[in-house]
C-alpha positions as CSV (number, residue, x, y, z in Angstrom):
1,M,182.2,49.1,59.0
2,I,179.0,50.3,57.3
3,A,180.7,50.1,53.9
4,V,181.7,46.5,54.5
5,Y,178.1,45.5,55.1
6,F,177.0,47.3,51.9
7,E,179.8,45.6,49.9
8,E,178.8,42.2,51.4
9,A,175.2,42.8,50.5
10,E,176.1,43.6,46.9
11,A,178.4,40.5,46.7
12,W,175.6,38.2,48.0
13,A,173.1,39.8,45.5
14,R,175.5,39.2,42.6
15,R,175.9,35.6,43.7
16,A,172.2,35.2,43.9
17,A,171.8,36.5,40.4
18,R,174.6,34.2,39.1
19,N,172.9,31.2,40.7
20,D,169.6,32.2,39.2
21,S,171.1,32.4,35.7
22,R,172.9,29.0,36.2
23,A,169.6,27.5,37.3
24,D,167.9,28.8,34.1
25,M,170.6,27.2,32.0
26,S,170.6,23.8,33.7
27,R,168.7,21.0,32.1
28,N,169.1,18.7,35.0
29,R,166.2,19.3,37.4
30,H,168.2,18.4,40.5
31,C,170.9,20.8,39.6
32,R,168.3,23.5,38.8
33,R,166.7,23.0,42.2
34,T,170.0,23.1,43.9
35,M,171.0,26.4,42.1
36,L,167.6,27.9,42.9
37,A,168.0,27.0,46.6
38,M,171.5,28.5,46.6
39,A,170.2,31.6,44.9
40,E,167.5,31.9,47.6
41,Q,170.0,31.5,50.3
42,A,172.4,34.1,48.8
43,D,169.4,36.5,48.5
44,A,168.6,36.0,52.1
45,L,172.2,36.7,53.1
46,A,172.2,39.8,51.0
47,G,169.1,41.0,52.8
48,R,170.7,40.3,56.2
49,A,173.8,42.2,55.3
50,A,171.7,45.2,54.1
51,L,169.8,45.2,57.4
52,L,173.1,45.2,59.3
53,A,174.4,48.1,57.3
54,A,171.2,50.0,58.0
55,A,171.4,49.2,61.7
56,E,175.0,50.3,61.8
57,S,174.3,53.6,60.1
58,E,171.5,54.3,62.6
59,M,173.7,53.4,65.6
60,Q,175.6,56.6,66.1
61,T,176.3,58.8,69.2
62,K,175.8,62.5,69.2
63,S,179.5,62.9,68.3
64,G,178.9,60.8,65.2
65,L,180.9,57.9,66.5
66,H,179.7,54.3,66.7
67,P,179.0,53.5,70.4
68,Y,181.8,50.8,70.3
69,R,184.3,53.5,69.2
70,A,183.0,55.9,71.8
71,A,183.4,53.3,74.5
72,L,187.0,52.6,73.4
73,F,187.8,56.3,73.7
74,F,186.1,56.4,77.1
75,I,188.2,53.4,78.4
76,L,191.4,55.0,77.2
77,R,190.5,58.3,78.8
78,E,189.7,56.6,82.1
79,S,192.8,54.5,82.1
80,E,194.9,57.7,81.7
81,K,193.1,59.2,84.7
82,A,193.6,56.0,86.8
83,G,197.4,56.4,86.8
84,P,200.5,54.9,85.3
85,K,199.9,51.3,86.3
86,S,196.5,51.3,84.6
87,R,197.9,52.8,81.4
88,A,201.1,50.6,81.3
89,A,199.3,47.5,80.0
90,V,197.8,49.5,77.1
91,V,201.2,51.2,76.3
92,T,203.1,47.9,76.3
93,G,200.4,46.2,74.3
94,D,199.7,43.4,76.9
95,V,196.5,42.0,75.4
96,A,196.1,39.4,78.2
97,E,196.3,42.0,80.9
98,V,194.0,44.5,79.2
99,S,191.4,41.8,78.4
100,Q,190.9,41.1,82.1
101,R,189.7,44.6,82.9
102,Q,186.1,44.9,83.8
103,T,185.3,47.7,81.4
104,V,186.8,45.6,78.5
105,R,184.8,42.5,79.5
106,M,181.6,44.6,79.7
107,L,182.2,46.1,76.2
108,A,183.0,42.7,74.8
109,A,179.7,41.4,76.2
110,M,177.7,44.3,74.9
111,F,179.0,44.0,71.4
112,D,179.3,40.2,71.3
113,K,183.0,40.2,70.8
114,S,185.8,38.3,72.6
115,N,187.7,40.0,75.4
116,H,190.9,39.7,73.5
117,A,189.4,41.3,70.3
118,V,188.2,44.3,72.4
119,A,191.7,44.5,74.1
120,R,193.4,44.5,70.6
121,D,191.1,47.2,69.4
122,L,191.8,49.3,72.4
123,I,195.6,48.9,72.0
124,N,195.4,49.6,68.3
125,T,193.3,52.7,68.9
126,Y,195.8,53.9,71.5
127,R,198.7,53.3,69.2
128,A,197.0,55.1,66.3
129,L,196.3,58.1,68.5
130,E,199.9,58.2,69.8
131,D,201.2,58.1,66.2
132,G,198.9,60.9,65.2
133,D,197.0,58.7,62.8
134,P,193.2,58.7,62.7
135,A,191.7,56.0,65.0
136,P,190.9,52.8,63.1
């Protein structure tokens, strides 16, 4: 996830530089102002993406996992302890059922995601672990 933010920051920075050079080449003052405004906006978005990347890199647990990933593993571990009914929805991939669980709703609220997105992440993580692949 961190690399995505760095790539996004670089892309916005390139766009800002492109718009700056287009503004320099433009003879029409309205076009020049528009290009400069677009360059300024792209520069601001590059800064925002860089800040998000920095925040993501700082947000790690003791194990080195992002807190969201650590919470997904915690929910999977607890659902295994709760018994077969609790685990069945994850095993079958029932996103609607999994998204109604209190722990999933709490995680969605904490990380500003939808319940269904967290449920899909939980199911995908479970499937990756079952297949022996590294967790996504």
